N, C-alpha and C positions, 0 to 999 in steps of 0.2 A: 411577511416581506417576500416578494417574488425573487426567485433565484436566477431566472433566465435560462435554466437548464432544459426546459421542456423542448422536445424534438431534437435535441443535440444527439450526436452519435458518439457513444462512449466505448472505448476499448479498455478492458481491465485484464491484466495478467494475474495468474494465480487466483482465479475466481471460484474455485471449486469448494473452498472451505475457509473457516476462520474469518479473518478480516476481508478476504476477497469475496466471500459469500455475502457479508454485510454490505460491502460496497455495491454489489449487484442489486441488493434489495433497496438500498437508499436511492441509487440512480434510477432504478425501475420506478420507484415511487414518485420521482420527479418528472416522469414522463419521457425519459430518454430512451433511445434505441441502443441496444447493447450488443457488443461483440465480446464474448467471454472466453478467455484462454484457460484451458485445463491441460494437465499433464496426465500421463499414465492411462490413456484410453478412457477418459471420463467425460469427453465432450458430449456424447449423446445423453448421458445421465444429466449433465449440467443443463442442456437445452430443455429437457423434459421438466426439470425442476421449476422453470419459470413459465412454461407454456400456459398454465392456468392462471397465472398472476398478471400477465401482461394485459394492458388495455387494448381495445380494438384499434388496429392500425399500428400498434407498437411492435417493433421488430426486435427479436432476441435470437441471437445465434451463438454458437460455440465452436471452438477449434482447438486442436491439440498441437503442441509443439514442445520439444525440449529446448528450453530457453538458452541452453549452452550452445545450441546450433544456430549460427547466424542465418543460414539459408532457410531453416525451418521457421524461424521467427519472421524473417523477411517475407516468406511466402504466406504465412498466416495473416500478417498485417495487410499485405496486398490484397488477399482474398476478402478480408473484412472491409477494406475500402471499396472494393468492387461491389460487394453486396449492399453496403450502406450508402455508397455514393461519395462519402468523405468521412474522415475521422476528426471530430472536433475536440474531444477530450481523451487523453491517454493517462491511465493510472498504472504506474509501474509498481506492482505489488508482489510479484512472484519471488519467493525466497525460501531458504531453509535455515534451520537452527539446530545443529546437532545437540541432542539431549544430554549427552555425556559431557560433564565438565572436565576438561583436560588441559593442563598447562601447555603452552605452545611447544616447549622443548620435548614434550612427550607425545605430541600429535604425529600421526602418520601423514606422509605427504599426500596420500590420496584424499584424506579428509580436508586438508587445507585447499587443495586444488578444486575439489567439488564445491566447497562453499564459495570460493572466489568465482568460479565459473558460473554458478547459478545466480548468486546474489549480485555480483558486480558486472561480470560480462553479460549476464542476462539483461541487466538494466541498460547497459550500453547498447546491446543489439536491439532492444525494444525501442529505445530512444532514437537510434539511428533509423529504424524502419518507420517510426511515426513521423520524424522530421522529413523523411523522403516522401511520405504520403502527403504531408502538408505542402511540401514544395510542388508536388504534382497538382494538387487541387486548388491551391491558393487560399487566401482568406475568405471568410464568409462575406457575402454581400451586405448582411444586416449588421456588421460590426461586432458581432459576438466573437471575441477573440478566442483562438485555440488555447488549450491548457494542457500542460504536461505536469503531472504530480508524482513524485516519488514517495514511497512508503519506506522510511528509514527506520531508525531505532535510537533510543537514548544510549544504547551501547556505543554508538558512533560518537557521542559527545562525552560520556563519562567513562567509557571503556567497560569491559566485562571480563574479569579474571576467569580463566578456564574456557573462554570463547574469544580469544584475541583475533582469530582469523575472521570471525563473524563481525566483531566490532570494526575491524579494518575495512570490510566491505561497505559497512553502513557509513563510516566516516568518509569514504571515497565519494559517496553520493553528493556530499556538499560541494566537492569540486565539479561534479557534473552540473549541479544546480547553478552554480555561479558562472559557469561557462555557457550553458545552453540558454540561460535567460537573455544573454547578449546575442545569441545566434538566432533564436526563434523570431525575433522582431524583423529580421530580414526576409522572413517567409510570410509573416503575418504581423502587421504593425501593432496589433493589439494582443499578440500572443504572449503567454505568461508561463513561467516555470517555477514551481514551488515544491516544498518537501514537508511531509508530516512525520514527526518522530514519536512513535508510540513508546510508552514505557511497558512495564509488565501488563499484558493484556490476556484476558481469559479466552484462549483459543485451544483447539485440539493440539496444536504444536507445543503449547506451554503446559498442557494439562498435567503431564507426568511430573514435571518439575515442581508445579504448584502443590502437588500432593505431599511433597517432602515436609516433615514436621518442622515448624519454625520458619519456613521460607517466607510465607506471606507476612508474618510478623516482621521479619528482617527487611522485606521489601517496602512495606508501607511505613516503616519507621523513617524513611527518607522523604515521605510525602506529607505535606500539610493536610491533604484531604483524607489520608489514611484509608484508601480504598483502591482496588484494582480497576483498570479500564475494562470495558466490554468492547467487543468487536465493533458494535454500532457507534460507540463513541469516536473511534478512529475514522470510521466511514463518513460520519457526519462532518468531521473536520475536513476531510478530503473534498467532500461535496462543496463546502463553503469556499475553499480555495480554488475549486474548479469553476465556480459560478462566475459567469461574465458580468453579472450585476453586483453581487455582494463583494467580489474581490477584483473588480475591474482594474484597479490601480495597485494591485499587490503582485509583485514578482520578485523572485530571488530570495524568498523568505523560507525559513524552516520553523514550523509550528510544533512545539513540543506538547504532546497530549499525555501527561503522566502525573496528574494530580499535584502539580507543583514540585515535582522531584528536584532535589538540589544536588544529589550525589553525596550527601552527608546525612548523618543521623540527626533527626529532628525530635524524635520521641523516644522515651525510654521503653523497655520491654513491657513494663507493667502499665504503660499508658495505652496499650493496644490489646483489644479483645479479639484475638484471631478467630474464634468460633463465630463471633458476631459479623466479622468481615465476610467469612464464608457464607453465613446465613443471608446477608444482604445480596450477595452475588446470586444465590439460589432464588431469592425472591424477585430479583431484577430491580432492586432499589437503586 
């Protein structure tokens, strides 16, 4: 089935690793032109990573910005639009998750502020810049509507003890989703806004936590599929929702990609073979 993504211009924040890197690979494979955001002076490295993978005529560029800085984000998105001509798809993926599990009443104010500034305000500043870019360029003549997709988390739906500040930022994305789906159509009548909610996903950000004895067993006990997601599982779901063909009439939706997670225990401990789950991940099954 055709996705209709070929030759669209895609901007992805937090593209240097984990889910962001998988997003870049998936959209590159669909024939899109990419503008990849990276932090911490990694833009040149990110651009080089895809230089040998892009097809002839395919444009791949990278830019750096602290997503907490509205001006840096605005300038980065404006430069991406100038280079590509327009931005058709925006994936708001940049975010942080403190590895230390700490009850809210024991958290330092600095940690709370940083998570909110990066995850929530970063999402707002990116959305703001993308919508302004869309207002400036107008809709595509071929009717392939613009797409804005947030990468949230099941923590925003079920909560996450020890990470209340993180869960709050992801829950807030639902409010953005429900508001912006009604705003984007005034800029592009076929424009859509959606959200993907990953559960526990094997990424560098989660690697240390997943090494804790028993954690994988406890996590997959809430999932009928009894397996963890890989970054490409999330990226493919985002691509489907971003597709102007496959999801032409889908807007305002949040798609949970978490193996059927319900937020309650579905399996007993002896129903789960944790070494086998780890082995499947290593094999890529």
